[in-house]
N, C-alpha and C positions, 0 to 999 in steps of 0.2 A: 503494499500500499504506499502510494507517494502522496505526501502533503506539502502544498505550497503555501506559504504565509507571506504577504506583500504588505508592507506598511510605508507610507510616504511621510516625509517630514524633515525639518532641520532644527536641530542637529540630528544625525542618524539615530533612529530609535533603537531600543532594545526589544527584540522580539522573543516572547515565550510561547512554547507550544505545549499544550495540555491535552492529555488523551485520558478521557473519563476521569478527569479531576487530578491526575498525576503530572507533575512537571517532567516532560521528556527531554526537551532542549531549550537553550536559551542563547541568544547571539546578537551582537550589535550589528545590524544589517537592515537594508530595505527589502531584500528578497531572500527568503530562507526556504530551502528545499530539504525535505526529510523523508528518508525511504524507512518504513517500518517492515522488518521481517517478522515471521512467525506470528501473524495476526491472530488474535483470539476473540471469542464471541463477546467479551465484556469491553472491547474498544469501540464503542459505539457513539462516543460523544468527543468531537474534536474542537479544540479552542485555540485561536491564535490571539495574543494579548501583546499590545505595543505600547511603549512609554518612552518619551525622550525628555521628560522633566518639565515639558512646557504644556499648558493646556490639560485637557482631560484625557487619560489614557483611553485607548480604543481597543474593542475586543469583537471578534467575529467568531461564531460558533456554527457547527453544523452536526446534525444527527445523521449517522450513517447506519446502514444494515449490513451485517456480515453473513454473507451466505454460508451454509453449514449443512451437514448431513442431518436428516431427521432424528429427533430425540423424541422417545415415546414414554409415557407414564401410564401403566395399565391399572384398571380398577380392582384387580384381584379376583376373588371368588364372589360370585353372586348366587344367593340362595332364592329358590323359587318353588311354588307348588305346580304340579301339573296343570296345564291349561292357562296358566298366567301368561301375560304379556311382559317380556323381559327386554331390558335394554343393558347392552354391554358396551362400555365406553372406554376409549383410550384418548389421552391428551397428547397432541403432537406439536412439537416446535420445529419449524423448518423454514428455510429460505433457499432457493424459491419454493413455491407452493408444491406440496408433494403429491404424488399419485398414491391412492390407498387401495387396500384390499383386505378381506378377512379370509383366513385360511383355516381348515380343519386339521391340519397337520403342518409341522415346522417346515417341511420341504416345499410346500406350496403346491402340492399335486392335487389338493381337493379344495378348490376355492368355494366360497359361500357365494351363491348366486342371488342377486337382487330379484325376488319374485313374490309369489302369493303369500308365503310364510316368512319371508325375510325383507328387511329394508335397510339399506346401507346409505349413510349419510356422512357428509363432511361439512362441519359448521365452523365458519371462521369466527374468531374472537373479535368482537366489535371494538375493543379497545387496543389490542396488540395484534398487528397485522401479520406477524410470524407465528401466531399460535393458532391452533385448529383443535376441534374435537371430532374424532371419528367414531361413529356410532353404528352398532349393529342391533336392529330391532328384531326380536323373535316374537311374532304376533301371538302365537299360541303354542307354548313349549310342550313337548313330549319327551318320552324317554330317549328317543333317537337324537334329540337336541342336547341332551346332557353331555357335558364334557368340556374339553379344552378347545379354545379358539385362539388364533394368532393375529394380532394387529400388525399389518405390514404397511410401511410408509417408505417411499422412495423418490428422490429427486436427482439432479444432475451430479451431486456430490456424494451420494451413497444411499444405502437403505438400511432399515432398522426393523427388527421383529421382536414383539413381545407377547406373552401369553396373557389370556384373560379367560376365566372359567365360569361356568354355570353349573350348579348342583341342585337336584331335586329333593325337596324335603319330603319325609314320609308323609303319605296321605292321611294317616291317622297319628295320634299322639304316640310317641315311642313308648312311653313309660306308662305301665298300668299301676296306679297307686294302690289299688285294691290288693293286687298280688303282693306288693311290697308290705302293705300293711299286715296281710296274713302271715308273711315270713317273720315280721317283727312282732308277732303275738299281740296285735292290738285287740282290746277287749271286744267281746261279741256285741256289747251295747253300742259301740262306737264304729264297728267295722263298715256299716253302711254309710258312714260320713266319708270314707275314702272314695275317690273318684279319680278320673284322669287328671283334674286339677282340683286342689283343695279350695275351698271358699271359706274365707275368714268369718263371714257372717254365720255360715252353717256352723262352724266350730263354736262360736261364741254363743249360739242357741242351743248347745249341746253340752250342758255340764258334765255329763258322764264321759266326755272326751278329754277333759282337762289332764287327767292322769296320764293320758297317751299323747299329750301335746308334743313331746320332743320326738316321738316316733312318727307322728304325723308329718312334722317339719322335715324329718330326715328323708322320708319316703317322697315328699313333694319336691326336694332338691334334685332327686333323680341322678345322684352321683356326679353332679357338676357344681362348680364353684361359681356362685353368683355374687361374690363380694364386690366386684368391681361395679356392677349395677347399683347394689345398695349403697356403695360409697358415693356414687355419683348423685344419689338422691339424699345424702346427708346422714346416712346411718353411721354413728361413731365406731371408731375402730374396736373398742371393747365389746360391741354388740354384733360385729361382723360375722362371728362364728354362726349366728342364727341363719346366715345367708347361704350356708352350705349344709344345713341341717344338723348343726352341732349344738351342744348344751350351752345355754346362756343364762343369765340371772333373769329373775321374774321382771325385773324393770325393764330389761331389753325386749323380753317377749311382749309386755304390755305396750311399749311404745313402737316397736318396729316390725311386729309380726306382719301386719297388712302390707307394709313396703316389701318385705322379703317374699311374700306369696306373689306380689305383682311382679317382682323380678322373675320369679320361677316361671310364671305364665309368659312374660315377654320374651325372655330369651332361652328358656329351657329346651325348646325344640331344635335350637341351633347349636348349643354347646355340646362337646364331646362328653362321653362317658369315661370312667376310668379304664386304663390298659388292664388286660386279664392275663392270668397265668404267669406271673412273673417267675423266672427260674434262673438258676446259676448253674454253670457248667464249667468243667475243667478246661482252661485255655491252653493252646499249644505252646505258649511262652511263659517263662518262669515269672513269678510273682505277679500273676495276672488271673483274671477270671472272665468268662464269657457269660454276659447277661442277655436273656431273651425274654420277649413277651408277646402277647397277641393284641391286635388292635381292639379297641373297645366295641361292644355291641351297638352302642349309641353314636351315630354319625361317624363311622369309621372313615368314609370317603373324604371327609373335610379335614382330617388330621394332617398337619404339615410338620409337627414338631412334637417330640417327646422329651421331657426333661427327667433326667436320672439323678437321684441323690443316693449317696452312701457315705457311711462313716464307720469308724471303729465303734464296737458296741460300747456304749457308755460315753462316747465322746459328745461334747456339745456342739461342735461346729462341723457341718456335713460338707463334702465336697459334691460338685455337680457337673454335669455336661448335657448339651442339647444334641440331638440327632434326629435325623427324619427317617431312620430305619427303625426296625423292630428288634435290633440286637445290637450290642456294643461290647467291646473288650475293655475292661478297667485295668490299667496297669499301675505299677508302683505299690503294689499291696505287700503285706508282710505274711509270711507262711503261717506264723504261730498266732495270728490275731484273727478274732472273730468279727465280722462286719454285718451291718444290717442295711438294707436298701429298699427304696421305693421308687415308683415312676409315675408321671402324669402325663396327660395328652393335652394338646392345645391346637386350636384353630384360630381363624381371624376374628371370632367373636369372643373367645376367653378359653378357660381351661377346665379340666375335669378335677374331680377330687383325687386323692392319691390311691394308688393300688394298695392291696394288701402287702404288708412288708414281708420280707424274707430275711433269714439269717444264712451267712455263707462264709466260707473260708476259701482259700486258694485251692483246696481240694474239691470245691463245689458246694452245692446247697446242702445245708444241714437237714436231717430228717425232720419232717413237721412243717415244711414250707413257710409258715408264717413265723415272724420273730417271737422268741420264746418270751413268756411273761416274767416279770421280776418277781422276786420273793415277796409274798403277802399280798399280791393283787390277783384278781380273778382273771382267767384266760380270756373271758369276753371283753373285759377292759383292757387288757394288754394288747389284744389283737385288733379289736375294733373301736371301742370308746375312746381310747387314748390317742387315736389318730386324728391329726387335722393338718391343713396346709393353708398358707396365706399367700396370695398372688394379686397384683394390682393389674392396671392396665393397663390405656396402655400398648404387651408382646407383642405386641402386638404390637398392636400395635402395633399400633404400631405399626403392628409389627413394627401388628402386627403387632409376630410373634412376633402378640404376643402380642398387642396385642394384643390395636388398640387396646387401636388399639389398641397404652400401655398400658410388667406383670410381676412381692415378697412371698416366696413359698414358704410355708411353715408347716411343720409336722410335729404335733405333740406326741412324743413317744414315751417309752417307759421312763420313770423317774421325772416326768414333766419337761424333759429337754425337747427343743423344737428344732425342726429343719427349717431353714429360712433362706430366702432369696433376697440379697441386699439390694437388688433393682427395684424391689417394691417399697412403697412407704414403710419406713421401719415403725413397728407398733410401739406404742408407749407400754409401760408396764401394766399388766392386767391386774386390776385390783382384786380378781377373784383368786390369783395365784398365791399360794402359801409357800413362802420360801424360808428355809432355815429354822422352821418351827416357830415363826412369828405370828401365825395365824391361828384360828380357833383350835382348841384341843378336842379331838374326838375320843369318845368313851372307848377304851380298850384299843385304841388305834384304828378303828374302822367304823363305817356307818353306811347304810343303804346298800346292802349286798356285800359287805365285808371288804370293801376296798381300802387297803392300808395306807399309812403314810410312809412313803419310801424316799430315801435320801432327802428327807426334810421337805418333800413336795407331796401334797395330797392329791390322789387321783379320784377322790370321792366326790360325788355330787352333793353330799350333805353341807359341806361348807360354802357352797354357792348360793345358799338360801340367805335372803336379805331380811334384815330386821327393819320393819317399818315404824318403830316407835323409839322413843328415847327411854332407856331402862330406868332412868332416874325419876321420870315423871309418869311411868306407865301405870295403868290401873292394874291391880293384882291379876296374875294370870288366871287364877281360878274363876274369875267372873267375866272373862272375855275371850275371844277367838279371833285370829287373824282372818282377814278376808281370803276367800279362795281364788285361784287364778281366774276362775270362771267369772266370779264377782268383780275382780279388777278389770278384766277385759271388757265387761258390759259397762263398768263405770266410767273407764278411761283414766288418763293420767291424773286428772284433778281429784278424782275420788279414791286414788290408790293407797292413802294412809288411813282409811277409816277403820274403826274397831267396832265389832258387834259384841254386845253382852250376851252371855249365855242365858237360855231360858231358865 
């Protein structure tokens, strides 16, 4: 690119050349010719400035367009139901104007033809003449239309290709809450309240369901992590466990259960389920192990990332890695150390809950598949109820992965230790967690099913119960009773602190 700056005047002026606001050259002359090599796309504003110390300095500027190969940004994965009208878009920046096409394969041998069920458009940006939107409209999508498409843009300077995809949602809800409730042993009086989507008003009108409230929420979460949705609606961090079906305080249930159920309905059909059948195998290299798993039952075709966590048994800080495959080799292990591991799935909407944990050594998986319970805790608590994870948004967000997409993974394991992902918003200390014996003392070291205090951290649900009165001013306990969860849900937050006298 050659730039000529001409300035007249006596005495001879000093001419300064600026390109996109940066001083490139300065010389005392009336005619300055500058040749710019290796032109880049940001060199779009040229200014010549002249000053000889007399009068007002003069400046001349010109906006220029840099020709370049097309650059494409694709919209990623679009979810749709059969029969929907679907729009797949790619943003293109190019000069000169590109020729476009949509292909069904990256080699371009199967082009999409503009016709009865397809419409192809190229829309110019009204504000920036080098930007365009290329659009493929599928007027009525069927199973044969599902899959990957490729945005192709080409001009005299080259061509670019980017994938864009469409996936069909299941025609019916994937998860049958009734089946889950049966497996969770929900009481017979409440089993008919289970349906494909729980309704908070229905639960609030069923006092017999209050004892099964946590089970209902766990089933409604459908193995997915909805905390990103809940956080976006203002659910505080200490209550986010509710949004993946975990145990929370009564105050959290009172205030945020409706929002959690709304998130379950809004994004539940699009989130992935947890990976299945996590296994450890002997690896061909020393100090290593091969981990493998199966895709989730729920939305397996949308999963683009698996996140694997492992740590030495009892360690506080886990290690992690991401992979798009369903197996990975973990290296740098010690032969005489036991390790525990979990894995979760992610797509462009969010993540699943964690898989069941396993224990392994470099010799392979230990007998029993799931992580062994610690002394003094029930097997059900160690394998199931003590597990949790935290992820934001985001990974996506994001990506994305992760999307948004963006994603702190946290797993409550034996002894109250947590797997966590530093990329997520770091949680503040949970007021429900009892550390170093500073919390309430449980009779005989256990409560609610015999869950003990281990390593100074209680895995019991008994200490999570909150007191709604000031003990120094309370009416004698023999004359009053606390409100039930049912009564508090019906009254709302304003009436949460009331007391009833015994008859």
